[in-house]
DRENDO-1510 file (C-alpha; in Angstrom, 1 decimal, always signed):
<recs>
REC; n; res; u; v; w
REC; 1; UNK; +21.6; -10.4; +16.9 .
REC; 2; UNK; +20.3; -11.8; +13.5 .
REC; 3; UNK; +17.5; -13.6; +15.2 .
REC; 4; UNK; +16.5; -10.5; +17.3 .
REC; 5; UNK; +16.7; -8.4; +14.1 .
REC; 6; UNK; +14.4; -10.9; +12.3 .
REC; 7; UNK; +11.8; -10.9; +15.1 .
REC; 8; UNK; +11.9; -7.2; +15.2 .
REC; 9; UNK; +11.2; -6.9; +11.6 .
REC; 10; UNK; +8.5; -9.4; +11.8 .
REC; 11; UNK; +6.7; -7.5; +14.6 .
REC; 12; UNK; +6.8; -4.1; +12.6 .
REC; 13; UNK; +5.5; -5.9; +9.5 .
REC; 14; UNK; +2.4; -7.1; +11.6 .
REC; 15; UNK; +2.2; -3.9; +13.6 .
REC; 16; UNK; +1.6; -1.8; +10.7 .
REC; 17; UNK; -1.6; -3.8; +9.8 .
REC; 18; UNK; -2.8; -4.3; +13.6 .
REC; 19; UNK; -2.0; -0.5; +14.4 .
REC; 20; UNK; -3.9; +0.6; +11.4 .
REC; 21; UNK; -6.8; -1.7; +12.2 .
REC; 22; UNK; -6.9; -0.7; +16.0 .
REC; 23; UNK; -7.3; +3.0; +14.9 .
REC; 24; UNK; -11.1; +2.8; +14.8 .
REC; 25; UNK; -11.8; -0.6; +16.4 .
REC; 26; UNK; -13.8; +0.8; +19.2 .
REC; 27; UNK; -16.0; +2.6; +16.8 .
REC; 28; UNK; -16.5; -0.7; +14.8 .
REC; 29; UNK; -17.5; -2.6; +18.0 .
REC; 30; UNK; -19.9; +0.2; +19.0 .
REC; 31; UNK; -21.7; +0.1; +15.5 .
REC; 32; UNK; -21.9; -3.7; +15.8 .
REC; 33; UNK; -23.5; -3.5; +19.4 .
REC; 34; UNK; -25.9; -0.9; +18.3 .
REC; 35; UNK; -26.8; -2.7; +15.3 .
REC; 36; UNK; -26.0; +0.1; +13.0 .
REC; 37; UNK; -24.2; -0.4; +9.5 .
REC; 38; UNK; -22.1; +2.5; +8.6 .
REC; 39; UNK; -21.8; +2.7; +4.7 .
REC; 40; UNK; -18.8; +4.1; +2.8 .
REC; 41; UNK; -17.5; +6.4; +5.6 .
REC; 42; UNK; -18.2; +7.0; +9.2 .
REC; 43; UNK; -19.0; +10.8; +10.3 .
REC; 44; UNK; -16.0; +12.8; +11.3 .
REC; 45; UNK; -17.5; +13.6; +14.7 .
REC; 46; UNK; -17.9; +9.7; +15.2 .
REC; 47; UNK; -14.2; +9.1; +14.3 .
REC; 48; UNK; -13.0; +11.8; +16.9 .
REC; 49; UNK; -15.0; +9.5; +19.6 .
REC; 50; UNK; -12.6; +6.7; +18.9 .
REC; 51; UNK; -10.3; +7.7; +21.7 .
REC; 52; UNK; -6.5; +7.4; +21.9 .
REC; 53; UNK; -6.6; +4.3; +19.7 .
REC; 54; UNK; -7.0; +6.6; +16.6 .
REC; 55; UNK; -3.3; +7.6; +16.9 .
REC; 56; UNK; -2.3; +3.9; +16.9 .
REC; 57; UNK; -0.7; +3.9; +13.4 .
REC; 58; UNK; +1.1; +7.2; +14.1 .
REC; 59; UNK; +2.7; +5.5; +17.1 .
REC; 60; UNK; +3.7; +2.3; +15.1 .
REC; 61; UNK; +5.4; +4.7; +12.4 .
REC; 62; UNK; +7.2; +6.8; +14.9 .
REC; 63; UNK; +8.3; +3.7; +16.8 .
REC; 64; UNK; +9.4; +2.1; +13.6 .
REC; 65; UNK; +11.6; +5.0; +12.5 .
REC; 66; UNK; +13.3; +5.3; +15.9 .
REC; 67; UNK; +13.9; +1.7; +16.0 .
REC; 68; UNK; +15.5; +1.9; +12.6 .
REC; 69; UNK; +17.7; +4.8; +13.3 .
REC; 70; UNK; +18.8; +3.1; +16.5 .
REC; 71; UNK; +19.7; +0.1; +14.5 .
REC; 72; UNK; +21.8; +2.1; +12.2 .
REC; 73; UNK; +23.8; +4.1; +14.9 .
REC; 74; UNK; +24.4; +0.8; +16.9 .
REC; 75; UNK; +26.5; -0.4; +14.0 .
REC; 76; UNK; +23.9; -2.7; +12.3 .
REC; 77; UNK; +24.7; -3.4; +8.7 .
REC; 78; UNK; +21.7; -2.3; +6.7 .
REC; 79; UNK; +21.1; -3.1; +3.0 .
REC; 80; UNK; +19.5; -0.3; +1.1 .
REC; 81; UNK; +20.8; +2.3; +3.7 .
REC; 82; UNK; +21.5; +4.7; +0.8 .
REC; 83; UNK; +17.9; +4.6; -0.4 .
REC; 84; UNK; +16.7; +5.6; +3.1 .
REC; 85; UNK; +19.4; +8.3; +3.4 .
REC; 86; UNK; +18.4; +9.6; -0.1 .
REC; 87; UNK; +14.7; +9.7; +0.6 .
REC; 88; UNK; +15.2; +11.4; +3.9 .
REC; 89; UNK; +17.3; +14.1; +2.5 .
REC; 90; UNK; +15.0; +14.9; -0.4 .
REC; 91; UNK; +11.9; +15.0; +2.2 .
REC; 92; UNK; +13.7; +17.5; +4.6 .
REC; 93; UNK; +14.6; +19.7; +1.7 .
REC; 94; UNK; +11.2; +20.0; +0.1 .
REC; 95; UNK; +9.3; +19.9; +3.5 .
REC; 96; UNK; +11.5; +23.1; +4.1 .
REC; 97; UNK; +10.7; +24.6; +0.6 .
REC; 98; UNK; +7.0; +23.6; +1.3 .
REC; 99; UNK; +6.8; +25.7; +4.3 .
REC; 100; UNK; +7.4; +28.9; +2.2 .
REC; 101; UNK; +4.0; +28.4; +0.7 .
REC; 102; UNK; +1.9; +28.1; +3.8 .
REC; 103; UNK; +4.1; +30.1; +6.6 .
REC; 104; UNK; +2.1; +33.2; +6.3 .
REC; 105; UNK; -1.3; +31.2; +6.4 .
REC; 106; UNK; -3.5; +31.6; +9.5 .
REC; 107; UNK; -3.8; +27.9; +9.3 .
REC; 108; UNK; -0.3; +27.0; +8.9 .
REC; 109; UNK; -0.4; +24.7; +11.7 .
REC; 110; UNK; -3.1; +22.5; +10.1 .
REC; 111; UNK; -1.0; +22.2; +6.9 .
REC; 112; UNK; +2.2; +21.5; +8.6 .
REC; 113; UNK; +0.6; +18.7; +10.7 .
REC; 114; UNK; -1.0; +17.1; +7.4 .
REC; 115; UNK; +2.3; +17.4; +5.6 .
REC; 116; UNK; +4.4; +16.0; +8.3 .
REC; 117; UNK; +2.1; +13.1; +8.8 .
REC; 118; UNK; +2.3; +11.8; +5.2 .
REC; 119; UNK; +6.1; +12.5; +5.1 .
REC; 120; UNK; +6.4; +10.3; +8.4 .
REC; 121; UNK; +4.4; +7.4; +6.8 .
REC; 122; UNK; +6.5; +7.5; +3.6 .
REC; 123; UNK; +9.8; +7.6; +5.8 .
REC; 124; UNK; +8.8; +4.8; +7.8 .
REC; 125; UNK; +7.7; +2.8; +4.9 .
REC; 126; UNK; +11.2; +3.2; +3.5 .
REC; 127; UNK; +12.7; +2.2; +6.9 .
REC; 128; UNK; +10.5; -0.9; +6.9 .
REC; 129; UNK; +11.8; -1.7; +3.3 .
REC; 130; UNK; +15.3; -1.6; +4.3 .
REC; 131; UNK; +14.7; -3.9; +7.4 .
REC; 132; UNK; +12.8; -6.4; +5.4 .
REC; 133; UNK; +15.5; -6.3; +2.7 .
REC; 134; UNK; +18.2; -6.9; +5.4 .
REC; 135; UNK; +16.3; -9.7; +7.2 .
REC; 136; UNK; +17.6; -13.3; +7.0 .
REC; 137; UNK; +15.0; -15.7; +5.4 .
REC; 138; UNK; +13.4; -17.5; +8.3 .
REC; 139; UNK; +10.6; -20.0; +8.1 .
REC; 140; UNK; +9.4; -19.4; +11.5 .
REC; 141; UNK; +9.2; -15.6; +11.3 .
REC; 142; UNK; +7.5; -15.6; +7.7 .
REC; 143; UNK; +5.0; -18.3; +9.1 .
REC; 144; UNK; +4.2; -15.8; +11.9 .
REC; 145; UNK; +3.5; -12.9; +9.4 .
REC; 146; UNK; +1.2; -15.2; +7.3 .
REC; 147; UNK; -0.8; -16.4; +10.4 .
REC; 148; UNK; -0.9; -12.9; +11.8 .
REC; 149; UNK; -2.4; -11.5; +8.5 .
REC; 150; UNK; -4.8; -14.4; +8.2 .
REC; 151; UNK; -6.2; -13.8; +11.8 .
REC; 152; UNK; -6.6; -10.1; +11.3 .
REC; 153; UNK; -8.1; -10.2; +7.7 .
REC; 154; UNK; -10.6; -12.9; +9.2 .
REC; 155; UNK; -11.7; -10.7; +11.9 .
REC; 156; UNK; -12.3; -7.9; +9.3 .
REC; 157; UNK; -14.3; -10.3; +7.2 .
REC; 158; UNK; -16.4; -11.2; +10.2 .
REC; 159; UNK; -17.2; -7.6; +10.7 .
REC; 160; UNK; -18.0; -7.4; +6.9 .
REC; 161; UNK; -20.3; -10.3; +7.2 .
REC; 162; UNK; -22.2; -8.6; +10.0 .
REC; 163; UNK; -22.4; -5.3; +7.9 .
REC; 164; UNK; -23.7; -7.3; +4.8 .
REC; 165; UNK; -26.3; -8.9; +7.0 .
REC; 166; UNK; -25.4; -12.1; +5.2 .
REC; 167; UNK; -28.7; -12.2; +3.3 .
REC; 168; UNK; -27.6; -9.2; +1.2 .
REC; 169; UNK; -24.2; -10.7; +0.4 .
REC; 170; UNK; -25.1; -11.8; -3.3 .
REC; 171; UNK; -26.6; -8.4; -3.9 .
REC; 172; UNK; -23.5; -6.6; -2.6 .
REC; 173; UNK; -21.1; -8.7; -4.7 .
REC; 174; UNK; -23.3; -8.3; -7.8 .
REC; 175; UNK; -22.9; -4.5; -7.3 .
REC; 176; UNK; -26.6; -3.9; -6.9 .
REC; 177; UNK; -26.9; -0.5; -5.0 .
REC; 178; UNK; -23.1; +0.2; -5.1 .
REC; 179; UNK; -23.0; -0.4; -1.4 .
REC; 180; UNK; -19.4; +0.2; +0.1 .
REC; 181; UNK; -18.6; -1.2; +3.5 .
REC; 182; UNK; -15.7; -0.2; +5.6 .
REC; 183; UNK; -15.2; -3.3; +7.8 .
REC; 184; UNK; -12.9; -2.5; +10.7 .
REC; 185; UNK; -11.8; +0.8; +9.1 .
REC; 186; UNK; -13.1; +4.4; +8.9 .
REC; 187; UNK; -13.7; +4.5; +5.1 .
REC; 188; UNK; -14.3; +1.9; +2.4 .
REC; 189; UNK; -11.3; +3.1; +0.5 .
REC; 190; UNK; -9.2; +2.4; +3.5 .
REC; 191; UNK; -10.5; -1.1; +3.5 .
REC; 192; UNK; -9.7; -1.4; -0.1 .
REC; 193; UNK; -6.1; -0.5; +0.5 .
REC; 194; UNK; -5.9; -3.1; +3.3 .
REC; 195; UNK; -6.9; -5.7; +1.0 .
REC; 196; UNK; -4.1; -4.7; -1.4 .
REC; 197; UNK; -1.7; -4.6; +1.5 .
REC; 198; UNK; -2.4; -8.1; +2.9 .
REC; 199; UNK; -2.3; -9.6; -0.7 .
REC; 200; UNK; +1.0; -8.0; -1.5 .
REC; 201; UNK; +2.7; -9.2; +1.8 .
REC; 202; UNK; +1.3; -12.6; +1.3 .
REC; 203; UNK; +2.7; -13.2; -2.1 .
REC; 204; UNK; +6.1; -11.8; -0.9 .
REC; 205; UNK; +6.6; -14.4; +1.9 .
REC; 206; UNK; +7.5; -18.1; +1.0 .
REC; 207; UNK; +7.1; -20.1; +4.2 .
REC; 208; UNK; +3.5; -20.0; +4.4 .
REC; 209; UNK; +1.0; -23.0; +4.3 .
REC; 210; UNK; -1.3; -23.2; +1.5 .
REC; 211; UNK; -4.4; -23.2; +3.7 .
REC; 212; UNK; -3.2; -19.8; +5.2 .
REC; 213; UNK; -2.2; -18.4; +1.8 .
REC; 214; UNK; -5.8; -19.1; +0.3 .
REC; 215; UNK; -7.4; -17.7; +3.3 .
REC; 216; UNK; -5.7; -14.4; +3.2 .
REC; 217; UNK; -6.5; -14.1; -0.7 .
REC; 218; UNK; -10.1; -14.9; +0.0 .
REC; 219; UNK; -10.3; -12.4; +2.8 .
REC; 220; UNK; -8.4; -9.6; +0.6 .
REC; 221; UNK; -10.9; -10.5; -2.3 .
REC; 222; UNK; -13.9; -10.1; +0.1 .
REC; 223; UNK; -12.8; -6.9; +1.6 .
REC; 224; UNK; -11.9; -5.4; -2.0 .
REC; 225; UNK; -15.4; -6.5; -3.3 .
REC; 226; UNK; -17.4; -5.0; -0.2 .
REC; 227; UNK; -15.4; -1.8; -0.3 .
REC; 228; UNK; -16.4; -1.4; -3.9 .
REC; 229; UNK; -12.7; -0.5; -4.8 .
REC; 230; UNK; -12.1; -1.2; -8.5 .
REC; 231; UNK; -8.3; -0.7; -8.0 .
REC; 232; UNK; -8.3; -3.2; -5.1 .
REC; 233; UNK; -10.1; -5.8; -7.0 .
REC; 234; UNK; -7.8; -5.4; -10.0 .
REC; 235; UNK; -4.6; -5.6; -7.7 .
REC; 236; UNK; -5.8; -8.7; -5.8 .
REC; 237; UNK; -6.8; -10.5; -9.1 .
REC; 238; UNK; -3.4; -9.7; -10.5 .
REC; 239; UNK; -1.6; -11.1; -7.3 .
REC; 240; UNK; -3.6; -14.3; -7.3 .
REC; 241; UNK; -2.9; -14.7; -11.1 .
REC; 242; UNK; +0.7; -14.3; -10.4 .
REC; 243; UNK; +0.7; -16.7; -7.6 .
REC; 244; UNK; -1.1; -19.2; -9.7 .
REC; 245; UNK; +1.5; -18.7; -12.5 .
REC; 246; UNK; +4.5; -19.0; -10.3 .
REC; 247; UNK; +3.2; -22.4; -8.9 .
REC; 248; UNK; +2.7; -24.0; -12.2 .
REC; 249; UNK; +6.0; -22.3; -13.4 .
REC; 250; UNK; +7.8; -23.8; -10.5 .
REC; 251; UNK; +6.5; -27.2; -10.7 .
REC; 252; UNK; +9.0; -30.2; -11.0 .
REC; 253; UNK; +7.5; -31.3; -14.3 .
REC; 254; UNK; +9.6; -29.6; -17.1 .
REC; 255; UNK; +6.6; -29.9; -19.5 .
REC; 256; UNK; +4.5; -27.7; -17.0 .
REC; 257; UNK; +7.2; -25.1; -16.8 .
REC; 258; UNK; +7.1; -24.8; -20.7 .
REC; 259; UNK; +3.4; -24.7; -21.1 .
REC; 260; UNK; +2.9; -22.3; -18.2 .
REC; 261; UNK; +3.6; -19.0; -20.0 .
REC; 262; UNK; +1.6; -20.1; -23.1 .
REC; 263; UNK; -1.4; -21.2; -20.9 .
REC; 264; UNK; -1.4; -18.0; -18.9 .
REC; 265; UNK; -1.1; -15.6; -21.8 .
REC; 266; UNK; -3.9; -17.4; -23.4 .
REC; 267; UNK; -5.9; -17.4; -20.2 .
REC; 268; UNK; -5.1; -13.6; -19.8 .
REC; 269; UNK; -6.4; -12.7; -23.2 .
REC; 270; UNK; -9.7; -14.7; -22.5 .
REC; 271; UNK; -10.0; -13.3; -18.8 .
REC; 272; UNK; -9.4; -9.6; -19.4 .
REC; 273; UNK; -12.9; -9.0; -20.9 .
REC; 274; UNK; -14.5; -11.1; -18.2 .
REC; 275; UNK; -12.7; -9.1; -15.4 .
REC; 276; UNK; -13.4; -6.0; -16.9 .
REC; 277; UNK; -17.2; -6.7; -16.6 .
REC; 278; UNK; -16.7; -8.2; -13.4 .
REC; 279; UNK; -15.0; -5.2; -11.8 .
REC; 280; UNK; -17.5; -2.9; -12.9 .
REC; 281; UNK; -20.4; -5.0; -11.8 .
REC; 282; UNK; -18.8; -5.8; -8.6 .
REC; 283; UNK; -17.9; -2.4; -7.6 .
REC; 284; UNK; -21.5; -1.1; -8.8 .
REC; 285; UNK; -20.0; +2.4; -9.6 .
REC; 286; UNK; -20.3; +2.4; -13.3 .
REC; 287; UNK; -17.9; +1.8; -16.2 .
REC; 288; UNK; -14.4; +2.2; -15.0 .
REC; 289; UNK; -13.3; +4.1; -18.1 .
REC; 290; UNK; -16.4; +6.1; -18.8 .
REC; 291; UNK; -16.6; +7.6; -15.4 .
REC; 292; UNK; -13.0; +8.8; -15.4 .
REC; 293; UNK; -13.8; +11.6; -18.0 .
REC; 294; UNK; -17.1; +12.5; -16.2 .
REC; 295; UNK; -17.0; +15.6; -13.9 .
REC; 296; UNK; -15.4; +14.6; -10.7 .
REC; 297; UNK; -13.7; +11.8; -12.4 .
REC; 298; UNK; -10.0; +11.4; -12.3 .
REC; 299; UNK; -9.3; +12.6; -16.0 .
REC; 300; UNK; -11.5; +15.4; -15.5 .
REC; 301; UNK; -9.9; +16.3; -12.2 .
REC; 302; UNK; -6.2; +15.9; -13.8 .
REC; 303; UNK; -7.2; +18.3; -16.5 .
REC; 304; UNK; -8.8; +20.9; -14.2 .
REC; 305; UNK; -5.7; +20.7; -11.9 .
REC; 306; UNK; -3.2; +21.2; -14.7 .
REC; 307; UNK; -5.3; +24.2; -15.8 .
REC; 308; UNK; -5.3; +25.7; -12.3 .
REC; 309; UNK; -1.5; +25.2; -11.8 .
REC; 310; UNK; -0.4; +27.1; -14.7 .
REC; 311; UNK; -3.0; +29.7; -14.5 .
REC; 312; UNK; -1.5; +30.6; -11.0 .
REC; 313; UNK; +1.7; +32.0; -9.7 .
REC; 314; UNK; +4.9; +30.9; -11.4 .
REC; 315; UNK; +6.4; +30.1; -8.0 .
REC; 316; UNK; +3.6; +27.6; -7.5 .
REC; 317; UNK; +4.4; +25.9; -10.9 .
REC; 318; UNK; +8.0; +25.0; -10.0 .
REC; 319; UNK; +7.9; +25.0; -6.1 .
REC; 320; UNK; +4.4; +24.2; -5.3 .
REC; 321; UNK; +1.5; +25.8; -3.2 .
REC; 322; UNK; +3.1; +24.5; +0.1 .
REC; 323; UNK; +3.4; +21.7; +2.6 .
REC; 324; UNK; +0.2; +19.5; +3.1 .
REC; 325; UNK; -1.9; +21.1; +0.4 .
REC; 326; UNK; -4.4; +18.9; -1.5 .
REC; 327; UNK; -4.2; +16.0; +1.1 .
REC; 328; UNK; -7.1; +14.2; +2.8 .
REC; 329; UNK; -5.7; +15.1; +6.1 .
REC; 330; UNK; -5.4; +18.6; +5.6 .
REC; 331; UNK; -9.0; +18.7; +4.2 .
REC; 332; UNK; -10.2; +16.9; +7.5 .
REC; 333; UNK; -8.5; +19.2; +9.8 .
REC; 334; UNK; -9.7; +22.4; +8.0 .
REC; 335; UNK; -13.2; +21.1; +8.0 .
REC; 336; UNK; -12.9; +20.4; +11.7 .
REC; 337; UNK; -11.7; +23.8; +12.3 .
REC; 338; UNK; -14.6; +25.3; +10.3 .
REC; 339; UNK; -12.3; +26.5; +7.5 .
REC; 340; UNK; -13.3; +26.0; +3.7 .
REC; 341; UNK; -10.6; +24.2; +2.0 .
REC; 342; UNK; -11.3; +26.2; -1.1 .
REC; 343; UNK; -10.1; +29.4; +0.7 .
REC; 344; UNK; -6.5; +28.2; -0.3 .
REC; 345; UNK; -5.3; +27.8; -3.9 .
REC; 346; UNK; -4.3; +24.3; -5.1 .
REC; 347; UNK; -6.0; +22.8; -2.1 .
REC; 348; UNK; -8.4; +20.2; -3.3 .
REC; 349; UNK; -8.3; +16.4; -3.7 .
REC; 350; UNK; -7.4; +15.1; -7.2 .
REC; 351; UNK; -7.0; +11.4; -6.5 .
REC; 352; UNK; -3.7; +11.6; -8.2 .
REC; 353; UNK; -0.3; +11.2; -6.6 .
REC; 354; UNK; +1.8; +13.2; -9.1 .
REC; 355; UNK; -0.8; +16.2; -9.1 .
REC; 356; UNK; -0.8; +16.1; -5.4 .
REC; 357; UNK; +3.1; +16.3; -5.2 .
REC; 358; UNK; +3.1; +19.2; -7.8 .
REC; 359; UNK; +0.5; +21.0; -5.7 .
REC; 360; UNK; +2.7; +20.8; -2.7 .
REC; 361; UNK; +6.2; +20.8; -4.0 .
REC; 362; UNK; +5.8; +22.1; -7.6 .
REC; 363; UNK; +7.4; +20.5; -10.8 .
REC; 364; UNK; +10.8; +20.3; -9.4 .
REC; 365; UNK; +9.9; +18.5; -6.3 .
REC; 366; UNK; +7.6; +16.1; -8.1 .
REC; 367; UNK; +10.4; +15.4; -10.5 .
REC; 368; UNK; +12.8; +14.7; -7.7 .
REC; 369; UNK; +10.5; +12.3; -6.0 .
REC; 370; UNK; +9.9; +10.6; -9.4 .
REC; 371; UNK; +13.6; +10.3; -10.0 .
REC; 372; UNK; +14.1; +8.9; -6.6 .
REC; 373; UNK; +11.5; +6.2; -7.3 .
REC; 374; UNK; +12.9; +5.1; -10.6 .
REC; 375; UNK; +16.4; +4.8; -9.0 .
REC; 376; UNK; +15.2; +2.9; -6.0 .
REC; 377; UNK; +13.3; +0.3; -8.3 .
REC; 378; UNK; +16.3; -0.1; -10.4 .
REC; 379; UNK; +18.6; -0.6; -7.3 .
REC; 380; UNK; +16.2; -3.1; -5.9 .
REC; 381; UNK; +15.4; -5.0; -8.8 .
REC; 382; UNK; +16.2; -8.7; -8.8 .
REC; 383; UNK; +18.8; -9.4; -11.5 .
REC; 384; UNK; +18.1; -13.1; -11.9 .
REC; 385; UNK; +15.0; -14.1; -13.8 .
REC; 386; UNK; +12.4; -16.1; -11.8 .
REC; 387; UNK; +9.4; -15.3; -9.5 .
REC; 388; UNK; +11.2; -12.3; -7.7 .
REC; 389; UNK; +11.6; -10.3; -10.8 .
REC; 390; UNK; +8.0; -11.0; -12.0 .
REC; 391; UNK; +6.9; -9.9; -8.8 .
REC; 392; UNK; +8.9; -6.8; -8.9 .
REC; 393; UNK; +7.4; -6.0; -12.2 .
REC; 394; UNK; +4.0; -6.5; -10.7 .
REC; 395; UNK; +4.9; -4.0; -7.9 .
REC; 396; UNK; +5.7; -1.5; -10.8 .
REC; 397; UNK; +2.4; -2.0; -12.5 .
REC; 398; UNK; +0.6; -1.6; -9.2 .
REC; 399; UNK; +2.4; +1.6; -8.2 .
REC; 400; UNK; +1.6; +3.2; -11.7 .
REC; 401; UNK; -2.0; +1.9; -11.3 .
REC; 402; UNK; -2.5; +3.4; -7.8 .
REC; 403; UNK; -0.7; +6.8; -8.6 .
REC; 404; UNK; -3.4; +7.6; -11.0 .
REC; 405; UNK; -6.2; +6.4; -8.6 .
REC; 406; UNK; -5.2; +8.2; -5.4 .
REC; 407; UNK; -2.5; +9.9; -3.5 .
REC; 408; UNK; -0.4; +6.7; -2.6 .
REC; 409; UNK; +1.6; +8.7; +0.1 .
REC; 410; UNK; -1.7; +9.0; +2.1 .
REC; 411; UNK; -2.8; +5.5; +1.8 .
REC; 412; UNK; -1.1; +4.0; +5.0 .
REC; 413; UNK; -1.8; +0.4; +4.3 .
REC; 414; UNK; -0.9; +0.6; +0.6 .
REC; 415; UNK; +2.5; +2.4; +1.0 .
REC; 416; UNK; +3.7; +0.5; +4.2 .
REC; 417; UNK; +2.7; -2.9; +2.8 .
REC; 418; UNK; +4.3; -2.2; -0.7 .
REC; 419; UNK; +7.6; -1.1; +1.0 .
REC; 420; UNK; +7.7; -4.4; +3.1 .
REC; 421; UNK; +6.8; -6.3; +0.3 .
REC; 422; UNK; +9.4; -4.8; -2.0 .
REC; 423; UNK; +12.0; -5.6; +0.7 .
REC; 424; UNK; +10.8; -9.0; +1.3 .
REC; 425; UNK; +10.9; -10.0; -2.3 .
REC; 426; UNK; +14.3; -8.3; -3.2 .
REC; 427; UNK; +16.1; -10.0; +0.0 .
REC; 428; UNK; +15.3; -13.5; -1.2 .
REC; 429; UNK; +17.6; -12.9; -4.2 .
REC; 430; UNK; +20.3; -11.4; -2.1 .
REC; 431; UNK; +21.2; -14.4; +0.3 .
REC; 432; UNK; +23.8; -16.8; -0.4 .
REC; 433; UNK; +22.9; -19.7; -2.8 .
REC; 434; UNK; +22.9; -22.3; +0.1 .
REC; 435; UNK; +20.6; -20.2; +2.3 .
REC; 436; UNK; +18.0; -19.7; -0.5 .
REC; 437; UNK; +16.4; -23.0; +0.1 .
REC; 438; UNK; +13.0; -23.1; +1.9 .
REC; 439; UNK; +10.5; -25.8; +2.4 .
REC; 440; UNK; +7.3; -25.3; +0.4 .
REC; 441; UNK; +4.4; -27.2; +2.0 .
REC; 442; UNK; +2.8; -29.7; -0.4 .
REC; 443; UNK; +5.6; -29.8; -2.7 .
REC; 444; UNK; +7.2; -33.0; -1.2 .
REC; 445; UNK; +10.6; -31.5; -0.6 .
REC; 446; UNK; +12.8; -28.5; -0.6 .
REC; 447; UNK; +13.1; -26.2; -3.6 .
REC; 448; UNK; +15.6; -23.5; -4.5 .
REC; 449; UNK; +14.1; -20.0; -4.9 .
REC; 450; UNK; +16.6; -19.0; -7.7 .
REC; 451; UNK; +20.1; -17.5; -8.0 .
REC; 452; UNK; +21.5; -14.1; -8.4 .
REC; 453; UNK; +21.0; -10.9; -6.7 .
REC; 454; UNK; +20.0; -7.4; -6.9 .
REC; 455; UNK; +22.2; -4.5; -7.4 .
REC; 456; UNK; +22.8; -4.1; -3.7 .
REC; 457; UNK; +23.8; -7.7; -3.1 .
REC; 458; UNK; +26.9; -8.0; -1.3 .
REC; 459; UNK; +27.4; -4.4; -0.2 .
REC; 460; UNK; +26.4; -5.2; +3.3 .
REC; 461; UNK; +26.3; -8.7; +4.7 .
REC; 462; UNK; +24.1; -9.9; +7.5 .
</recs>
């Protein structure tokens, strides 16, 4: 049963990536064959021509949830089950409240579809988190995850190499022309979240060869650069930085372990200005701070959204404008139906997770989701100092960064990969001490990952 559960969990970690990549694979192949490079985003009519595969990630999410529920009812001991139950109950409650705001709308079906889709992705992500949190530490399965991600990310890099025409690669990386390439995906922003996702999962698994690990990070950085995603570049650099720190900190030489914090703090102070300039130049989209205050920038959108919220109905302030409002999916469905999104109040893209939640569920709903997040991160936090705790803090930093850059609940690759990574990272601290030893290639032997556990350790045994 343990081996079966481990393989099922491994399969779903890979399926969330492969399912998302398959979504528009046929379109990407057609573009390659027709010698056409699609920049930034494919046309919506083209996306509709991708056939049944465009529902591949929805099928993966639904299958994941059903499999998880079946495991629970079959008597399987699941760690973190209280988190999943809490999330599900809050989702059901506020989806019901959210229906009040759109029930009388002539386009209620479109808003409900948009709202249900992101709630399903979030629910499936928490289910995957619990599965990864419960899974036994297995060298073979982690190696399969690493190799699977390396193969997929390499295929994406090949598509990107075609799209850059190789000769223009230097100009692209230097940010000349602000070219943004989608690779295998429908939008350059999605390619950026794919880069973040594979980097997060890579650093969360231990039993992966150095060659595969370097390959994944290289592919992630290439995808982030060609997508022109500033957030993706920052996150991937942060992950690589922590990976290097952990490797020096975990060295057998005690002097290296002492020098590591001093060395990396000094390096960070020197590197931050360089990284700041590099991110601006590589993305080719202007200064990352200055553009936020300009019209259409995130700070400008945030101020406008707050003004619109409090100048409207008091019910909207506390309970939101309705399920599915202000989501990318709702916008796409309304455009396809020939309905202007501006016909509805609180229904425009803000690139901010908190504002999107407030637009849908109001201040009360957004506060409940925020409280649920804080509680979950406290529960899952490793109690013993070490690489797992450092990675947990990195997760928190990345979540805060992305919350002010996009609606994370609609970023399929980000939210699913983040959940899997949190689960994989937390479970390494919850195993018995004797099972917390894995071989690290190139280390010349076996090394303990640490001791201690998170606050859920011991509540459910595998």
